[in-house]
C-alpha positions in Angstrom: 61.7 -24.8 33.8 62.5 -28.3 35.6 65.8 -29.7 36.1 65.9 -33.3 36.6 69.0 -35.1 38.0 69.9 -38.3 36.1 69.5 -40.3 39.3 65.9 -39.1 39.9 63.1 -41.9 40.5 60.9 -40.4 37.9 60.2 -37.3 35.7 56.8 -36.4 34.6 54.8 -33.6 32.8 51.5 -32.6 34.5 50.1 -31.0 31.4 50.8 -27.6 29.7 53.0 -25.4 31.8 53.7 -27.9 34.6 56.5 -30.5 35.1 57.3 -32.7 38.2 60.4 -34.3 39.2 61.2 -36.4 42.1 64.4 -36.6 44.0 64.4 -39.0 47.0 61.3 -38.2 48.8 60.9 -34.5 47.6 58.7 -33.5 44.7 59.3 -30.3 42.9 56.8 -28.6 40.7 57.8 -25.8 38.4 55.4 -23.7 36.0 56.9 -23.3 32.6 55.7 -22.1 29.2 53.3 -23.8 27.1 54.3 -26.6 24.8 55.9 -27.8 22.6 58.4 -29.3 25.1 62.0 -30.1 24.7 64.5 -32.0 26.8 68.2 -31.2 26.7 71.1 -32.6 28.4 73.1 -30.4 30.8 75.8 -32.0 32.9 74.2 -34.3 35.4 70.9 -32.9 34.7 68.1 -33.2 32.2 66.5 -29.8 31.4 63.0 -29.6 30.2 61.8 -26.5 28.6 59.4 -25.1 26.0 60.1 -23.7 22.7 58.3 -20.2 22.2 56.3 -19.3 19.2 57.2 -15.8 17.8 54.7 -13.1 18.4 53.8 -12.2 14.9 52.8 -15.8 14.4 50.4 -15.6 17.3 48.9 -12.6 15.8 48.2 -14.3 12.6 46.7 -17.4 14.2 44.3 -15.2 16.3 43.3 -13.2 13.1 42.6 -16.5 11.3 40.7 -17.7 14.2 38.6 -14.5 14.4 37.9 -14.6 10.8 36.8 -18.2 10.9 34.4 -17.3 13.7 32.9 -14.4 11.6 32.3 -16.5 8.6 30.7 -19.1 10.7 28.2 -16.6 12.1 27.6 -15.1 8.5 26.8 -18.7 7.4 24.4 -19.4 10.2 22.8 -16.0 9.7 22.2 -16.8 6.0 20.7 -20.1 6.9 18.3 -18.4 9.4 17.3 -15.7 6.8 16.4 -18.5 4.1 14.4 -20.2 6.7 12.5 -17.1 7.7 11.8 -16.4 3.8 10.4 -19.8 3.4 8.2 -19.4 6.5 6.8 -16.1 5.4 3.6 -16.2 3.3 3.4 -14.7 -0.1 1.7 -11.1 0.1 -2.0 -11.3 -0.4 -3.2 -9.6 -3.5 -5.5 -6.6 -3.1 -9.1 -7.7 -2.8 -11.4 -6.0 -5.5 -14.4 -4.6 -3.9 -17.7 -3.5 -5.2 -21.0 -1.9 -4.4 -24.5 -3.1 -4.8 -27.3 -0.4 -5.0 -30.9 -0.9 -5.2 -33.7 1.5 -5.5 -37.4 0.2 -5.8 -40.1 2.8 -6.0 -43.8 2.8 -6.3 -45.0 5.9 -8.3 -48.6 7.0 -8.7 -48.9 7.0 -12.6 -52.4 7.6 -13.4 -51.8 9.0 -16.8 -49.2 6.2 -17.7 -46.6 8.9 -18.4 -43.8 7.1 -16.6 -44.9 3.9 -18.1 -44.6 5.3 -21.5 -41.1 6.7 -20.9 -39.8 3.6 -19.7 -41.2 1.7 -22.7 -39.6 4.0 -25.1 -36.3 4.2 -23.2 -36.1 0.3 -23.2 -37.0 0.1 -26.8 -34.1 2.1 -28.0 -31.4 1.1 -25.4 -28.2 -0.7 -26.2 -28.1 -3.3 -23.5 -25.1 -5.1 -25.2 -22.4 -2.7 -24.3 -21.3 -1.0 -21.1 -21.7 2.3 -22.9 -25.3 1.5 -23.8 -26.0 0.4 -20.2 -24.6 3.5 -18.8 -27.0 5.6 -21.1 -29.9 3.4 -20.1 -29.0 4.1 -16.4 -29.0 7.9 -17.0 -32.2 7.9 -19.0 -34.0 5.8 -16.3 -32.8 7.9 -13.4 -33.8 11.1 -14.9 -37.2 9.7 -15.7 -37.6 8.7 -12.2 -36.4 12.2 -10.8 -39.0 13.8 -13.0 -41.7 11.8 -11.0 -40.1 12.0 -7.8 -42.8 14.0 -6.2 -45.4 11.2 -7.1 -43.2 8.5 -5.2 -45.5 7.0 -2.5 -43.4 3.8 -1.7 -39.8 3.1 -1.8 -37.0 0.7 -0.7 -33.3 1.6 -0.6 -30.3 -0.9 -0.2 -26.5 -0.5 -0.4 -23.7 -3.0 0.2 -20.0 -2.6 -0.2 -17.8 -5.8 0.0 -15.6 -8.1 -1.8 -16.8 -8.0 -5.4 -16.7 -11.8 -6.3 -17.4 -13.3 -3.0 -20.2 -11.0 -1.8 -21.2 -8.2 -4.0 -21.8 -10.0 -7.2 -23.7 -12.8 -5.6 -25.8 -10.2 -3.7 -26.7 -8.7 -7.0 -27.6 -11.9 -8.6 -29.7 -12.7 -5.4 -31.7 -9.5 -5.6 -32.2 -9.9 -9.4 -33.6 -13.5 -9.0 -35.9 -12.4 -6.2 -37.4 -9.6 -8.2 -37.8 -11.7 -11.2 -39.5 -14.3 -9.3 -42.5 -11.8 -8.6 -43.4 -11.9 -12.5 -44.9 -14.8 -14.3 -43.0 -15.5 -17.4 -46.1 -15.3 -19.6 -46.9 -11.8 -18.1 -43.7 -10.3 -19.5 -44.7 -8.1 -22.4 -41.3 -6.3 -23.0 -37.7 -7.7 -22.5 -34.4 -6.2 -23.6 -31.5 -8.3 -22.6 -28.0 -8.2 -24.1 -29.3 -6.4 -27.1 -32.2 -8.9 -27.7 -35.6 -7.3 -27.7 -38.8 -9.3 -27.1 -42.2 -7.8 -27.2 -45.9 -9.2 -27.0 -49.2 -7.8 -26.6 -50.9 -8.5 -23.1 -54.4 -8.4 -24.6 -57.4 -7.8 -22.4 -59.1 -4.5 -21.7 -57.8 -1.4 -20.1 -58.5 -1.2 -16.3 -59.1 2.0 -14.6 -58.7 2.1 -10.9 -57.8 4.8 -8.3 -54.2 5.4 -7.6 -52.6 3.2 -10.3 -48.9 2.6 -9.7 -45.9 1.9 -11.6 -43.3 -0.1 -9.8 -39.7 0.4 -10.9 -36.7 -1.5 -9.6 -33.2 -0.3 -10.4 -30.4 -2.5 -9.5 -26.7 -1.6 -9.9 -23.5 -3.4 -9.4 -20.4 -1.0 -9.5 -16.9 -1.2 -9.1 -15.6 0.8 -6.0 -17.3 2.3 -3.0 -20.6 3.9 -3.3 -23.3 4.5 -0.5 -26.9 5.5 -0.6 -29.4 5.8 2.5 -30.4 2.3 3.3 -33.7 1.2 4.6 -33.5 -0.9 7.7 -35.9 -3.8 8.6 -37.3 -1.8 11.4 -37.7 1.4 9.4 -41.4 2.4 9.0 -41.0 5.2 6.7 -38.6 6.5 4.0 -37.6 10.0 3.6 -38.5 11.5 0.2 -35.2 13.4 0.4 -33.3 10.0 0.8 -35.0 8.6 -2.5 -33.7 11.5 -4.5 -30.3 11.3 -3.0 -30.0 7.6 -3.8 -31.1 8.3 -7.5 -28.4 11.2 -7.9 -25.9 8.8 -6.4 -26.6 6.1 -9.1 -26.6 8.8 -11.7 -23.0 9.9 -10.7 -21.5 6.6 -11.1 -19.1 6.7 -14.2 -19.4 4.2 -17.1 -15.9 2.9 -16.2 -17.1 1.7 -12.8 -20.5 0.2 -13.9 -20.4 -3.5 -13.7 -24.0 -4.7 -14.3 -27.4 -2.8 -14.5 -31.0 -4.2 -14.3 -34.2 -2.2 -14.7 -37.4 -3.9 -14.0 -40.8 -2.2 -14.1 -44.4 -3.2 -14.0 -47.0 -2.7 -15.5 -45.4 -2.8 -18.9 -48.4 -1.9 -21.0 -51.2 0.5 -20.8 -53.8 -2.3 -20.5 -52.2 -3.4 -17.3 -52.5 -1.8 -13.9 -51.4 -2.3 -10.3 -53.6 -1.1 -7.3 -52.1 -0.1 -4.0 -53.6 -3.3 -2.6 -51.6 -5.3 -5.1 -48.5 -3.3 -4.5 -48.6 -3.8 -0.8 -49.3 -7.6 -1.5 -46.5 -8.3 -3.9 -43.9 -5.8 -2.7 -44.9 -5.0 0.8 -41.9 -6.9 2.4 -39.5 -4.5 1.0 -41.1 -1.0 0.2 -42.2 1.4 2.9 -44.3 4.6 2.6 -42.4 7.7 1.6 -42.9 10.8 3.6 -41.2 14.2 3.6 -39.6 14.0 6.8 -38.3 17.4 8.0 -35.2 17.2 10.3 -35.4 19.1 13.6 -32.7 21.5 14.2 -31.8 22.2 17.8 -31.6 25.9 18.8 
């Protein structure tokens, strides 16, 4: 509170809680409550004082202020969350993966037994449906297992990767490579999508030593399947690995079978392939098959 005589030179407020009054050369300062300010007359003096706000009102004001701050924080957080959601990328769909399996064998078939079996199997196979392809796979693998002991050359390959980006193109690439080894006019039997084409090769029957049948089994399957693979530096193929690869292909269920190709040559009994021709036409892939016994450490 500050009392100002009526004859004071001046009277001044210095902000909330302070007033100054001057009498002659003396200046008096007095702290007083916060505004609002009121001036009242009291005898020869002017009294300045502040009107106090009731305590409950202050409590309400504080609560309103706190609530306003909380709402503002919530609002800012919601804006931040929306921004983060916009920046987060949509979850990537699961990538479908598939396996490409290839088994290529050179089997001594002097009596043309395997050749006749394959000709019979292909002639009755339903290659238009997946059920028919699955039955074809079983029949061909069983025939190759029956002649497993006569397998002299082989190539094994397996790849498991993104179905559409890698596995399916890999399957098509292998198929195109193998089909390129055969002249179109030399194909005497074709069964694709249920359409069968046959023609006589003509000519005389050739008889040579170590006549071979070369069979290529190419499979595209949904899911992960592995067979022993031949590396570029592998000089020999274990006969056990060939059998393991055939059994693995046999175990693929029909529901996982995506595509199947079976190629074999020669297709008629009048044709033949010698070992020299086999090495010339298929030597980049196939390796000699040996029964490699694993050593056990004592």
